[in-house]
mmCIF file of the N, C-alpha and C atoms, coordinates in Angstrom:
data_MODEL
# 
_entry.id   MODEL 
# 
loop_
_atom_site.group_PDB 
_atom_site.id 
_atom_site.type_symbol 
_atom_site.label_atom_id 
_atom_site.label_alt_id 
_atom_site.label_comp_id 
_atom_site.label_asym_id 
_atom_site.label_entity_id 
_atom_site.label_seq_id 
_atom_site.pdbx_PDB_ins_code 
_atom_site.Cartn_x 
_atom_site.Cartn_y 
_atom_site.Cartn_z 
_atom_site.occupancy 
_atom_site.B_iso_or_equiv 
_atom_site.pdbx_formal_charge 
_atom_site.auth_seq_id 
_atom_site.auth_comp_id 
_atom_site.auth_asym_id 
_atom_site.auth_atom_id 
_atom_site.pdbx_PDB_model_num 
ATOM 1   N N  . MET A 1 1  ? 16.573  -2.328  -0.748  1.00 0.00 ? 1  MET A N  1 
ATOM 2   C CA . MET A 1 1  ? 15.280  -1.747  -0.659  1.00 0.00 ? 1  MET A CA 1 
ATOM 3   C C  . MET A 1 1  ? 14.821  -1.764  0.809   1.00 0.00 ? 1  MET A C  1 
ATOM 4   N N  . LEU A 1 2  ? 14.332  -0.668  1.317   1.00 0.00 ? 2  LEU A N  1 
ATOM 5   C CA . LEU A 1 2  ? 13.821  -0.617  2.693   1.00 0.00 ? 2  LEU A CA 1 
ATOM 6   C C  . LEU A 1 2  ? 12.450  -1.256  2.745   1.00 0.00 ? 2  LEU A C  1 
ATOM 7   N N  . VAL A 1 3  ? 12.182  -1.978  3.803   1.00 0.00 ? 3  VAL A N  1 
ATOM 8   C CA . VAL A 1 3  ? 10.857  -2.592  4.030   1.00 0.00 ? 3  VAL A CA 1 
ATOM 9   C C  . VAL A 1 3  ? 10.019  -1.713  4.891   1.00 0.00 ? 3  VAL A C  1 
ATOM 10  N N  . PRO A 1 4  ? 8.828   -1.298  4.462   1.00 0.00 ? 4  PRO A N  1 
ATOM 11  C CA . PRO A 1 4  ? 7.984   -0.440  5.296   1.00 0.00 ? 4  PRO A CA 1 
ATOM 12  C C  . PRO A 1 4  ? 7.495   -1.113  6.548   1.00 0.00 ? 4  PRO A C  1 
ATOM 13  N N  . ASP A 1 5  ? 7.129   -0.339  7.525   1.00 0.00 ? 5  ASP A N  1 
ATOM 14  C CA . ASP A 1 5  ? 6.635   -0.858  8.797   1.00 0.00 ? 5  ASP A CA 1 
ATOM 15  C C  . ASP A 1 5  ? 5.279   -1.449  8.524   1.00 0.00 ? 5  ASP A C  1 
ATOM 16  N N  . PRO A 1 6  ? 5.071   -2.705  8.871   1.00 0.00 ? 6  PRO A N  1 
ATOM 17  C CA . PRO A 1 6  ? 3.837   -3.376  8.623   1.00 0.00 ? 6  PRO A CA 1 
ATOM 18  C C  . PRO A 1 6  ? 2.641   -2.674  9.283   1.00 0.00 ? 6  PRO A C  1 
ATOM 19  N N  . LYS A 1 7  ? 2.822   -2.046  10.409  1.00 0.00 ? 7  LYS A N  1 
ATOM 20  C CA . LYS A 1 7  ? 1.726   -1.350  11.071  1.00 0.00 ? 7  LYS A CA 1 
ATOM 21  C C  . LYS A 1 7  ? 1.233   -0.191  10.207  1.00 0.00 ? 7  LYS A C  1 
ATOM 22  N N  . VAL A 1 8  ? 2.176   0.557   9.610   1.00 0.00 ? 8  VAL A N  1 
ATOM 23  C CA . VAL A 1 8  ? 1.820   1.667   8.747   1.00 0.00 ? 8  VAL A CA 1 
ATOM 24  C C  . VAL A 1 8  ? 1.116   1.156   7.462   1.00 0.00 ? 8  VAL A C  1 
ATOM 25  N N  . VAL A 1 9  ? 1.636   0.077   6.953   1.00 0.00 ? 9  VAL A N  1 
ATOM 26  C CA . VAL A 1 9  ? 1.034   -0.490  5.751   1.00 0.00 ? 9  VAL A CA 1 
ATOM 27  C C  . VAL A 1 9  ? -0.383  -0.988  6.029   1.00 0.00 ? 9  VAL A C  1 
ATOM 28  N N  . ARG A 1 10 ? -0.582  -1.600  7.181   1.00 0.00 ? 10 ARG A N  1 
ATOM 29  C CA . ARG A 1 10 ? -1.900  -2.069  7.503   1.00 0.00 ? 10 ARG A CA 1 
ATOM 30  C C  . ARG A 1 10 ? -2.883  -0.919  7.667   1.00 0.00 ? 10 ARG A C  1 
ATOM 31  N N  . LYS A 1 11 ? -2.441  0.196   8.256   1.00 0.00 ? 11 LYS A N  1 
ATOM 32  C CA . LYS A 1 11 ? -3.272  1.383   8.399   1.00 0.00 ? 11 LYS A CA 1 
ATOM 33  C C  . LYS A 1 11 ? -3.660  1.951   7.056   1.00 0.00 ? 11 LYS A C  1 
ATOM 34  N N  . LEU A 1 12 ? -2.644  1.968   6.138   1.00 0.00 ? 12 LEU A N  1 
ATOM 35  C CA . LEU A 1 12 ? -2.941  2.542   4.825   1.00 0.00 ? 12 LEU A CA 1 
ATOM 36  C C  . LEU A 1 12 ? -3.920  1.616   4.024   1.00 0.00 ? 12 LEU A C  1 
ATOM 37  N N  . LEU A 1 13 ? -3.757  0.336   4.127   1.00 0.00 ? 13 LEU A N  1 
ATOM 38  C CA . LEU A 1 13 ? -4.695  -0.605  3.452   1.00 0.00 ? 13 LEU A CA 1 
ATOM 39  C C  . LEU A 1 13 ? -6.079  -0.443  4.002   1.00 0.00 ? 13 LEU A C  1 
ATOM 40  N N  . THR A 1 14 ? -6.178  -0.323  5.343   1.00 0.00 ? 14 THR A N  1 
ATOM 41  C CA . THR A 1 14 ? -7.527  -0.091  5.941   1.00 0.00 ? 14 THR A CA 1 
ATOM 42  C C  . THR A 1 14 ? -8.196  1.187   5.454   1.00 0.00 ? 14 THR A C  1 
ATOM 43  N N  . ARG A 1 15 ? -7.335  2.231   5.416   1.00 0.00 ? 15 ARG A N  1 
ATOM 44  C CA . ARG A 1 15 ? -7.871  3.513   4.924   1.00 0.00 ? 15 ARG A CA 1 
ATOM 45  C C  . ARG A 1 15 ? -8.248  3.466   3.477   1.00 0.00 ? 15 ARG A C  1 
ATOM 46  N N  . TYR A 1 16 ? -7.449  2.771   2.683   1.00 0.00 ? 16 TYR A N  1 
ATOM 47  C CA . TYR A 1 16 ? -7.746  2.599   1.241   1.00 0.00 ? 16 TYR A CA 1 
ATOM 48  C C  . TYR A 1 16 ? -9.076  1.871   1.077   1.00 0.00 ? 16 TYR A C  1 
ATOM 49  N N  . ALA A 1 17 ? -9.274  0.785   1.815   1.00 0.00 ? 17 ALA A N  1 
ATOM 50  C CA . ALA A 1 17 ? -10.551 -0.008  1.700   1.00 0.00 ? 17 ALA A CA 1 
ATOM 51  C C  . ALA A 1 17 ? -11.716 0.870   2.179   1.00 0.00 ? 17 ALA A C  1 
ATOM 52  N N  . SER A 1 18 ? -11.561 1.605   3.233   1.00 0.00 ? 18 SER A N  1 
ATOM 53  C CA . SER A 1 18 ? -12.643 2.465   3.734   1.00 0.00 ? 18 SER A CA 1 
ATOM 54  C C  . SER A 1 18 ? -13.044 3.514   2.705   1.00 0.00 ? 18 SER A C  1 
ATOM 55  N N  . LEU A 1 19 ? -12.074 4.113   2.084   1.00 0.00 ? 19 LEU A N  1 
ATOM 56  C CA . LEU A 1 19 ? -12.283 5.166   1.089   1.00 0.00 ? 19 LEU A CA 1 
ATOM 57  C C  . LEU A 1 19 ? -12.960 4.559   -0.186  1.00 0.00 ? 19 LEU A C  1 
ATOM 58  N N  . ARG A 1 20 ? -12.535 3.368   -0.549  1.00 0.00 ? 20 ARG A N  1 
ATOM 59  C CA . ARG A 1 20 ? -13.168 2.707   -1.703  1.00 0.00 ? 20 ARG A CA 1 
ATOM 60  C C  . ARG A 1 20 ? -14.694 2.451   -1.447  1.00 0.00 ? 20 ARG A C  1 
ATOM 61  N N  . ILE A 1 21 ? -14.960 2.028   -0.207  1.00 0.00 ? 21 ILE A N  1 
ATOM 62  C CA . ILE A 1 21 ? -16.386 1.811   0.146   1.00 0.00 ? 21 ILE A CA 1 
ATOM 63  C C  . ILE A 1 21 ? -17.125 3.124   0.128   1.00 0.00 ? 21 ILE A C  1 
ATOM 64  N N  . ALA A 1 22 ? -16.546 4.150   0.752   1.00 0.00 ? 22 ALA A N  1 
ATOM 65  C CA . ALA A 1 22 ? -17.187 5.494   0.844   1.00 0.00 ? 22 ALA A CA 1 
ATOM 66  C C  . ALA A 1 22 ? -17.448 6.006   -0.582  1.00 0.00 ? 22 ALA A C  1 
ATOM 67  N N  . GLN A 1 23 ? -16.485 5.823   -1.466  1.00 0.00 ? 23 GLN A N  1 
ATOM 68  C CA . GLN A 1 23 ? -16.582 6.326   -2.857  1.00 0.00 ? 23 GLN A CA 1 
ATOM 69  C C  . GLN A 1 23 ? -17.683 5.516   -3.552  1.00 0.00 ? 23 GLN A C  1 
ATOM 70  N N  . ALA A 1 24 ? -17.804 4.258   -3.335  1.00 0.00 ? 24 ALA A N  1 
ATOM 71  C CA . ALA A 1 24 ? -18.877 3.484   -4.001  1.00 0.00 ? 24 ALA A CA 1 
ATOM 72  C C  . ALA A 1 24 ? -20.259 3.911   -3.502  1.00 0.00 ? 24 ALA A C  1 
ATOM 73  N N  . GLU A 1 25 ? -20.326 4.264   -2.206  1.00 0.00 ? 25 GLU A N  1 
ATOM 74  C CA . GLU A 1 25 ? -21.602 4.731   -1.685  1.00 0.00 ? 25 GLU A CA 1 
ATOM 75  C C  . GLU A 1 25 ? -22.027 6.063   -2.139  1.00 0.00 ? 25 GLU A C  1 
ATOM 76  N N  . SER A 1 26 ? -21.128 7.006   -2.138  1.00 0.00 ? 26 SER A N  1 
ATOM 77  C CA . SER A 1 26 ? -21.411 8.389   -2.552  1.00 0.00 ? 26 SER A CA 1 
ATOM 78  C C  . SER A 1 26 ? -20.073 9.061   -2.947  1.00 0.00 ? 26 SER A C  1 
ATOM 79  N N  . GLU A 1 27 ? -19.865 9.202   -4.215  1.00 0.00 ? 27 GLU A N  1 
ATOM 80  C CA . GLU A 1 27 ? -18.601 9.731   -4.691  1.00 0.00 ? 27 GLU A CA 1 
ATOM 81  C C  . GLU A 1 27 ? -18.613 11.273  -4.438  1.00 0.00 ? 27 GLU A C  1 
ATOM 82  N N  . THR A 1 28 ? -17.554 11.758  -3.764  1.00 0.00 ? 28 THR A N  1 
ATOM 83  C CA . THR A 1 28 ? -17.404 13.166  -3.522  1.00 0.00 ? 28 THR A CA 1 
ATOM 84  C C  . THR A 1 28 ? -15.971 13.514  -3.960  1.00 0.00 ? 28 THR A C  1 
ATOM 85  N N  . SER A 1 29 ? -15.755 14.766  -4.183  1.00 0.00 ? 29 SER A N  1 
ATOM 86  C CA . SER A 1 29 ? -14.378 15.229  -4.572  1.00 0.00 ? 29 SER A CA 1 
ATOM 87  C C  . SER A 1 29 ? -13.444 14.998  -3.402  1.00 0.00 ? 29 SER A C  1 
ATOM 88  N N  . THR A 1 30 ? -13.876 15.171  -2.180  1.00 0.00 ? 30 THR A N  1 
ATOM 89  C CA . THR A 1 30 ? -13.013 14.966  -1.009  1.00 0.00 ? 30 THR A CA 1 
ATOM 90  C C  . THR A 1 30 ? -12.597 13.479  -0.938  1.00 0.00 ? 30 THR A C  1 
ATOM 91  N N  . THR A 1 31 ? -13.553 12.591  -1.060  1.00 0.00 ? 31 THR A N  1 
ATOM 92  C CA . THR A 1 31 ? -13.234 11.184  -0.999  1.00 0.00 ? 31 THR A CA 1 
ATOM 93  C C  . THR A 1 31 ? -12.323 10.800  -2.092  1.00 0.00 ? 31 THR A C  1 
ATOM 94  N N  . ALA A 1 32 ? -12.561 11.285  -3.312  1.00 0.00 ? 32 ALA A N  1 
ATOM 95  C CA . ALA A 1 32 ? -11.678 10.942  -4.459  1.00 0.00 ? 32 ALA A CA 1 
ATOM 96  C C  . ALA A 1 32 ? -10.277 11.401  -4.206  1.00 0.00 ? 32 ALA A C  1 
ATOM 97  N N  . ARG A 1 33 ? -10.096 12.596  -3.665  1.00 0.00 ? 33 ARG A N  1 
ATOM 98  C CA . ARG A 1 33 ? -8.801  13.151  -3.431  1.00 0.00 ? 33 ARG A CA 1 
ATOM 99  C C  . ARG A 1 33 ? -8.066  12.356  -2.349  1.00 0.00 ? 33 ARG A C  1 
ATOM 100 N N  . GLU A 1 34 ? -8.742  12.043  -1.293  1.00 0.00 ? 34 GLU A N  1 
ATOM 101 C CA . GLU A 1 34 ? -8.172  11.232  -0.208  1.00 0.00 ? 34 GLU A CA 1 
ATOM 102 C C  . GLU A 1 34 ? -7.753  9.864   -0.731  1.00 0.00 ? 34 GLU A C  1 
ATOM 103 N N  . LEU A 1 35 ? -8.589  9.258   -1.576  1.00 0.00 ? 35 LEU A N  1 
ATOM 104 C CA . LEU A 1 35 ? -8.322  7.934   -2.157  1.00 0.00 ? 35 LEU A CA 1 
ATOM 105 C C  . LEU A 1 35 ? -7.078  8.020   -3.070  1.00 0.00 ? 35 LEU A C  1 
ATOM 106 N N  . GLU A 1 36 ? -6.960  9.075   -3.813  1.00 0.00 ? 36 GLU A N  1 
ATOM 107 C CA . GLU A 1 36 ? -5.824  9.322   -4.659  1.00 0.00 ? 36 GLU A CA 1 
ATOM 108 C C  . GLU A 1 36 ? -4.528  9.450   -3.836  1.00 0.00 ? 36 GLU A C  1 
ATOM 109 N N  . ASP A 1 37 ? -4.608  10.169  -2.710  1.00 0.00 ? 37 ASP A N  1 
ATOM 110 C CA . ASP A 1 37 ? -3.484  10.383  -1.808  1.00 0.00 ? 37 ASP A CA 1 
ATOM 111 C C  . ASP A 1 37 ? -3.039  9.052   -1.164  1.00 0.00 ? 37 ASP A C  1 
ATOM 112 N N  . VAL A 1 38 ? -4.013  8.263   -0.642  1.00 0.00 ? 38 VAL A N  1 
ATOM 113 C CA . VAL A 1 38 ? -3.649  7.019   -0.037  1.00 0.00 ? 38 VAL A CA 1 
ATOM 114 C C  . VAL A 1 38 ? -3.056  6.036   -1.091  1.00 0.00 ? 38 VAL A C  1 
ATOM 115 N N  . SER A 1 39 ? -3.645  6.041   -2.268  1.00 0.00 ? 39 SER A N  1 
ATOM 116 C CA . SER A 1 39 ? -3.168  5.138   -3.291  1.00 0.00 ? 39 SER A CA 1 
ATOM 117 C C  . SER A 1 39 ? -1.728  5.539   -3.705  1.00 0.00 ? 39 SER A C  1 
ATOM 118 N N  . TYR A 1 40 ? -1.440  6.766   -3.831  1.00 0.00 ? 40 TYR A N  1 
ATOM 119 C CA . TYR A 1 40 ? -0.102  7.259   -4.153  1.00 0.00 ? 40 TYR A CA 1 
ATOM 120 C C  . TYR A 1 40 ? 0.899   6.848   -3.033  1.00 0.00 ? 40 TYR A C  1 
ATOM 121 N N  . THR A 1 41 ? 0.486   7.083   -1.833  1.00 0.00 ? 41 THR A N  1 
ATOM 122 C CA . THR A 1 41 ? 1.349   6.742   -0.661  1.00 0.00 ? 41 THR A CA 1 
ATOM 123 C C  . THR A 1 41 ? 1.670   5.215   -0.615  1.00 0.00 ? 41 THR A C  1 
ATOM 124 N N  . LEU A 1 42 ? 0.667   4.386   -0.865  1.00 0.00 ? 42 LEU A N  1 
ATOM 125 C CA . LEU A 1 42 ? 0.878   2.913   -0.923  1.00 0.00 ? 42 LEU A CA 1 
ATOM 126 C C  . LEU A 1 42 ? 1.812   2.613   -2.011  1.00 0.00 ? 42 LEU A C  1 
ATOM 127 N N  . CYS A 1 43 ? 1.621   3.145   -3.182  1.00 0.00 ? 43 CYS A N  1 
ATOM 128 C CA . CYS A 1 43 ? 2.529   2.867   -4.308  1.00 0.00 ? 43 CYS A CA 1 
ATOM 129 C C  . CYS A 1 43 ? 4.010   3.225   -3.974  1.00 0.00 ? 43 CYS A C  1 
ATOM 130 N N  . VAL A 1 44 ? 4.197   4.410   -3.362  1.00 0.00 ? 44 VAL A N  1 
ATOM 131 C CA . VAL A 1 44 ? 5.549   4.866   -3.049  1.00 0.00 ? 44 VAL A CA 1 
ATOM 132 C C  . VAL A 1 44 ? 6.150   3.933   -1.990  1.00 0.00 ? 44 VAL A C  1 
ATOM 133 N N  . MET A 1 45 ? 5.393   3.600   -0.939  1.00 0.00 ? 45 MET A N  1 
ATOM 134 C CA . MET A 1 45 ? 5.901   2.731   0.101   1.00 0.00 ? 45 MET A CA 1 
ATOM 135 C C  . MET A 1 45 ? 6.236   1.380   -0.356  1.00 0.00 ? 45 MET A C  1 
ATOM 136 N N  . MET A 1 46 ? 5.453   0.880   -1.300  1.00 0.00 ? 46 MET A N  1 
ATOM 137 C CA . MET A 1 46 ? 5.708   -0.513  -1.770  1.00 0.00 ? 46 MET A CA 1 
ATOM 138 C C  . MET A 1 46 ? 6.529   -0.551  -3.057  1.00 0.00 ? 46 MET A C  1 
ATOM 139 N N  . GLY A 1 47 ? 6.990   0.626   -3.562  1.00 0.00 ? 47 GLY A N  1 
ATOM 140 C CA . GLY A 1 47 ? 7.887   0.678   -4.721  1.00 0.00 ? 47 GLY A CA 1 
ATOM 141 C C  . GLY A 1 47 ? 7.209   0.217   -6.036  1.00 0.00 ? 47 GLY A C  1 
ATOM 142 N N  . THR A 1 48 ? 5.951   0.635   -6.152  1.00 0.00 ? 48 THR A N  1 
ATOM 143 C CA . THR A 1 48 ? 5.239   0.275   -7.396  1.00 0.00 ? 48 THR A CA 1 
ATOM 144 C C  . THR A 1 48 ? 4.657   1.495   -8.088  1.00 0.00 ? 48 THR A C  1 
ATOM 145 N N  . THR A 1 49 ? 4.123   1.332   -9.247  1.00 0.00 ? 49 THR A N  1 
ATOM 146 C CA . THR A 1 49 ? 3.457   2.416   -9.917  1.00 0.00 ? 49 THR A CA 1 
ATOM 147 C C  . THR A 1 49 ? 1.942   2.131   -10.125 1.00 0.00 ? 49 THR A C  1 
ATOM 148 N N  . SER A 1 50 ? 1.564   0.937   -9.698  1.00 0.00 ? 50 SER A N  1 
ATOM 149 C CA . SER A 1 50 ? 0.136   0.465   -9.775  1.00 0.00 ? 50 SER A CA 1 
ATOM 150 C C  . SER A 1 50 ? -0.392  0.204   -8.411  1.00 0.00 ? 50 SER A C  1 
ATOM 151 N N  . ILE A 1 51 ? -1.617  0.687   -8.153  1.00 0.00 ? 51 ILE A N  1 
ATOM 152 C CA . ILE A 1 51 ? -2.211  0.390   -6.844  1.00 0.00 ? 51 ILE A CA 1 
ATOM 153 C C  . ILE A 1 51 ? -2.446  -1.067  -6.696  1.00 0.00 ? 51 ILE A C  1 
ATOM 154 N N  . HIS A 1 52 ? -2.781  -1.809  -7.743  1.00 0.00 ? 52 HIS A N  1 
ATOM 155 C CA . HIS A 1 52 ? -2.974  -3.225  -7.625  1.00 0.00 ? 52 HIS A CA 1 
ATOM 156 C C  . HIS A 1 52 ? -1.679  -3.928  -7.264  1.00 0.00 ? 52 HIS A C  1 
ATOM 157 N N  . ASP A 1 53 ? -0.577  -3.522  -7.818  1.00 0.00 ? 53 ASP A N  1 
ATOM 158 C CA . ASP A 1 53 ? 0.721   -4.147  -7.476  1.00 0.00 ? 53 ASP A CA 1 
ATOM 159 C C  . ASP A 1 53 ? 1.070   -3.754  -5.989  1.00 0.00 ? 53 ASP A C  1 
ATOM 160 N N  . ALA A 1 54 ? 0.801   -2.527  -5.609  1.00 0.00 ? 54 ALA A N  1 
ATOM 161 C CA . ALA A 1 54 ? 1.072   -2.072  -4.269  1.00 0.00 ? 54 ALA A CA 1 
ATOM 162 C C  . ALA A 1 54 ? 0.265   -2.880  -3.255  1.00 0.00 ? 54 ALA A C  1 
ATOM 163 N N  . ILE A 1 55 ? -0.986  -3.109  -3.552  1.00 0.00 ? 55 ILE A N  1 
ATOM 164 C CA . ILE A 1 55 ? -1.793  -3.907  -2.640  1.00 0.00 ? 55 ILE A CA 1 
ATOM 165 C C  . ILE A 1 55 ? -1.288  -5.355  -2.562  1.00 0.00 ? 55 ILE A C  1 
ATOM 166 N N  . ALA A 1 56 ? -0.882  -5.930  -3.668  1.00 0.00 ? 56 ALA A N  1 
ATOM 167 C CA . ALA A 1 56 ? -0.322  -7.257  -3.660  1.00 0.00 ? 56 ALA A CA 1 
ATOM 168 C C  . ALA A 1 56 ? 0.906   -7.340  -2.826  1.00 0.00 ? 56 ALA A C  1 
ATOM 169 N N  . LYS A 1 57 ? 1.815   -6.369  -2.999  1.00 0.00 ? 57 LYS A N  1 
ATOM 170 C CA . LYS A 1 57 ? 3.048   -6.364  -2.235  1.00 0.00 ? 57 LYS A CA 1 
ATOM 171 C C  . LYS A 1 57 ? 2.784   -6.149  -0.758  1.00 0.00 ? 57 LYS A C  1 
ATOM 172 N N  . ALA A 1 58 ? 1.843   -5.257  -0.469  1.00 0.00 ? 58 ALA A N  1 
ATOM 173 C CA . ALA A 1 58 ? 1.505   -4.987  0.922   1.00 0.00 ? 58 ALA A CA 1 
ATOM 174 C C  . ALA A 1 58 ? 0.916   -6.262  1.568   1.00 0.00 ? 58 ALA A C  1 
ATOM 175 N N  . ASP A 1 59 ? 0.030   -6.963  0.852   1.00 0.00 ? 59 ASP A N  1 
ATOM 176 C CA . ASP A 1 59 ? -0.483  -8.206  1.412   1.00 0.00 ? 59 ASP A CA 1 
ATOM 177 C C  . ASP A 1 59 ? 0.610   -9.230  1.648   1.00 0.00 ? 59 ASP A C  1 
ATOM 178 N N  . ALA A 1 60 ? 1.577   -9.344  0.714   1.00 0.00 ? 60 ALA A N  1 
ATOM 179 C CA . ALA A 1 60 ? 2.705   -10.243 0.900   1.00 0.00 ? 60 ALA A CA 1 
ATOM 180 C C  . ALA A 1 60 ? 3.489   -9.829  2.103   1.00 0.00 ? 60 ALA A C  1 
ATOM 181 N N  . LEU A 1 61 ? 3.757   -8.588  2.293   1.00 0.00 ? 61 LEU A N  1 
ATOM 182 C CA . LEU A 1 61 ? 4.477   -8.075  3.485   1.00 0.00 ? 61 LEU A CA 1 
ATOM 183 C C  . LEU A 1 61 ? 3.758   -8.436  4.775   1.00 0.00 ? 61 LEU A C  1 
ATOM 184 N N  . LEU A 1 62 ? 2.472   -8.217  4.792   1.00 0.00 ? 62 LEU A N  1 
ATOM 185 C CA . LEU A 1 62 ? 1.705   -8.500  5.981   1.00 0.00 ? 62 LEU A CA 1 
ATOM 186 C C  . LEU A 1 62 ? 1.541   -9.998  6.254   1.00 0.00 ? 62 LEU A C  1 
ATOM 187 N N  . MET A 1 63 ? 1.671   -10.866 5.206   1.00 0.00 ? 63 MET A N  1 
ATOM 188 C CA . MET A 1 63 ? 1.625   -12.274 5.374   1.00 0.00 ? 63 MET A CA 1 
ATOM 189 C C  . MET A 1 63 ? 2.964   -12.805 5.771   1.00 0.00 ? 63 MET A C  1 
ATOM 190 N N  . GLY A 1 64 ? 3.976   -11.991 5.890   1.00 0.00 ? 64 GLY A N  1 
ATOM 191 C CA . GLY A 1 64 ? 5.317   -12.359 6.369   1.00 0.00 ? 64 GLY A CA 1 
ATOM 192 C C  . GLY A 1 64 ? 6.274   -12.721 5.259   1.00 0.00 ? 64 GLY A C  1 
ATOM 193 N N  . GLU A 1 65 ? 5.863   -12.534 3.983   1.00 0.00 ? 65 GLU A N  1 
ATOM 194 C CA . GLU A 1 65 ? 6.778   -12.739 2.922   1.00 0.00 ? 65 GLU A CA 1 
ATOM 195 C C  . GLU A 1 65 ? 7.646   -11.510 2.693   1.00 0.00 ? 65 GLU A C  1 
ATOM 196 N N  . ARG A 1 66 ? 8.817   -11.712 2.243   1.00 0.00 ? 66 ARG A N  1 
ATOM 197 C CA . ARG A 1 66 ? 9.688   -10.530 1.954   1.00 0.00 ? 66 ARG A CA 1 
ATOM 198 C C  . ARG A 1 66 ? 9.432   -10.094 0.516   1.00 0.00 ? 66 ARG A C  1 
ATOM 199 N N  . PRO A 1 67 ? 8.999   -8.825  0.338   1.00 0.00 ? 67 PRO A N  1 
ATOM 200 C CA . PRO A 1 67 ? 8.778   -8.367  -1.022  1.00 0.00 ? 67 PRO A CA 1 
ATOM 201 C C  . PRO A 1 67 ? 10.092  -8.316  -1.793  1.00 0.00 ? 67 PRO A C  1 
ATOM 202 N N  . THR A 1 68 ? 9.990   -8.521  -3.098  1.00 0.00 ? 68 THR A N  1 
ATOM 203 C CA . THR A 1 68 ? 11.165  -8.401  -3.926  1.00 0.00 ? 68 THR A CA 1 
ATOM 204 C C  . THR A 1 68 ? 11.057  -7.215  -4.870  1.00 0.00 ? 68 THR A C  1 
ATOM 205 N N  . ASP A 1 69 ? 12.191  -6.710  -5.302  1.00 0.00 ? 69 ASP A N  1 
ATOM 206 C CA . ASP A 1 69 ? 12.125  -5.618  -6.297  1.00 0.00 ? 69 ASP A CA 1 
ATOM 207 C C  . ASP A 1 69 ? 12.092  -6.210  -7.666  1.00 0.00 ? 69 ASP A C  1 
ATOM 208 N N  . PRO A 1 70 ? 11.945  -5.397  -8.708  1.00 0.00 ? 70 PRO A N  1 
ATOM 209 C CA . PRO A 1 70 ? 11.768  -5.961  -10.054 1.00 0.00 ? 70 PRO A CA 1 
ATOM 210 C C  . PRO A 1 70 ? 13.016  -6.781  -10.521 1.00 0.00 ? 70 PRO A C  1 
ATOM 211 N N  . ASP A 1 71 ? 14.156  -6.590  -9.874  1.00 0.00 ? 71 ASP A N  1 
ATOM 212 C CA . ASP A 1 71 ? 15.374  -7.359  -10.273 1.00 0.00 ? 71 ASP A CA 1 
ATOM 213 C C  . ASP A 1 71 ? 15.460  -8.659  -9.475  1.00 0.00 ? 71 ASP A C  1 
ATOM 214 N N  . GLY A 1 72 ? 14.446  -8.919  -8.662  1.00 0.00 ? 72 GLY A N  1 
ATOM 215 C CA . GLY A 1 72 ? 14.452  -10.160 -7.875  1.00 0.00 ? 72 GLY A CA 1 
ATOM 216 C C  . GLY A 1 72 ? 15.261  -10.137 -6.609  1.00 0.00 ? 72 GLY A C  1 
ATOM 217 N N  . GLU A 1 73 ? 15.726  -8.949  -6.230  1.00 0.00 ? 73 GLU A N  1 
ATOM 218 C CA . GLU A 1 73 ? 16.478  -8.797  -5.017  1.00 0.00 ? 73 GLU A CA 1 
ATOM 219 C C  . GLU A 1 73 ? 15.539  -8.739  -3.812  1.00 0.00 ? 73 GLU A C  1 
ATOM 220 N N  . SER A 1 74 ? 15.873  -9.421  -2.729  1.00 0.00 ? 74 SER A N  1 
ATOM 221 C CA . SER A 1 74 ? 15.041  -9.382  -1.544  1.00 0.00 ? 74 SER A CA 1 
ATOM 222 C C  . SER A 1 74 ? 15.383  -8.061  -0.790  1.00 0.00 ? 74 SER A C  1 
ATOM 223 N N  . GLY A 1 75 ? 14.379  -7.416  -0.227  1.00 0.00 ? 75 GLY A N  1 
ATOM 224 C CA . GLY A 1 75 ? 14.649  -6.284  0.592   1.00 0.00 ? 75 GLY A CA 1 
ATOM 225 C C  . GLY A 1 75 ? 15.174  -6.639  1.969   1.00 0.00 ? 75 GLY A C  1 
ATOM 226 N N  . LEU A 1 76 ? 16.016  -5.877  2.545   1.00 0.00 ? 76 LEU A N  1 
ATOM 227 C CA . LEU A 1 76 ? 16.506  -6.111  3.888   1.00 0.00 ? 76 LEU A CA 1 
ATOM 228 C C  . LEU A 1 76 ? 15.678  -5.368  4.874   1.00 0.00 ? 76 LEU A C  1 
ATOM 229 N N  . SER A 1 77 ? 15.167  -6.107  5.880   1.00 0.00 ? 77 SER A N  1 
ATOM 230 C CA . SER A 1 77 ? 14.391  -5.435  6.894   1.00 0.00 ? 77 SER A CA 1 
ATOM 231 C C  . SER A 1 77 ? 15.261  -4.758  7.895   1.00 0.00 ? 77 SER A C  1 
ATOM 232 N N  . LEU A 1 78 ? 14.958  -3.547  8.200   1.00 0.00 ? 78 LEU A N  1 
ATOM 233 C CA . LEU A 1 78 ? 15.670  -2.786  9.190   1.00 0.00 ? 78 LEU A CA 1 
ATOM 234 C C  . LEU A 1 78 ? 15.007  -2.884  10.582  1.00 0.00 ? 78 LEU A C  1 
ATOM 235 N N  . ALA A 1 79 ? 13.890  -3.547  10.629  1.00 0.00 ? 79 ALA A N  1 
ATOM 236 C CA . ALA A 1 79 ? 13.168  -3.638  11.899  1.00 0.00 ? 79 ALA A CA 1 
ATOM 237 C C  . ALA A 1 79 ? 13.859  -4.704  12.819  1.00 0.00 ? 79 ALA A C  1 
ATOM 238 N N  . VAL A 1 80 ? 13.816  -4.406  14.059  1.00 0.00 ? 80 VAL A N  1 
ATOM 239 C CA . VAL A 1 80 ? 14.424  -5.336  15.042  1.00 0.00 ? 80 VAL A CA 1 
ATOM 240 C C  . VAL A 1 80 ? 13.392  -6.138  15.725  1.00 0.00 ? 80 VAL A C  1 
# 
């Protein structure tokens, strides 16, 4: 499993949080669509089907832990 770039993951998490706040303040179709897009991207990058699982894996990645796949295999980092 490839490990996503932590900088990209951090940007996506920040965008996700900002969109959640914006949606709570005033829900618009544009905000809802952007939130859906960011959620989907996070899920794909983290190899999950649930945004909650994606956020948990993203947090673990940013905390320096190596995410594992469902079979318990550690991902190999390609970053130098």
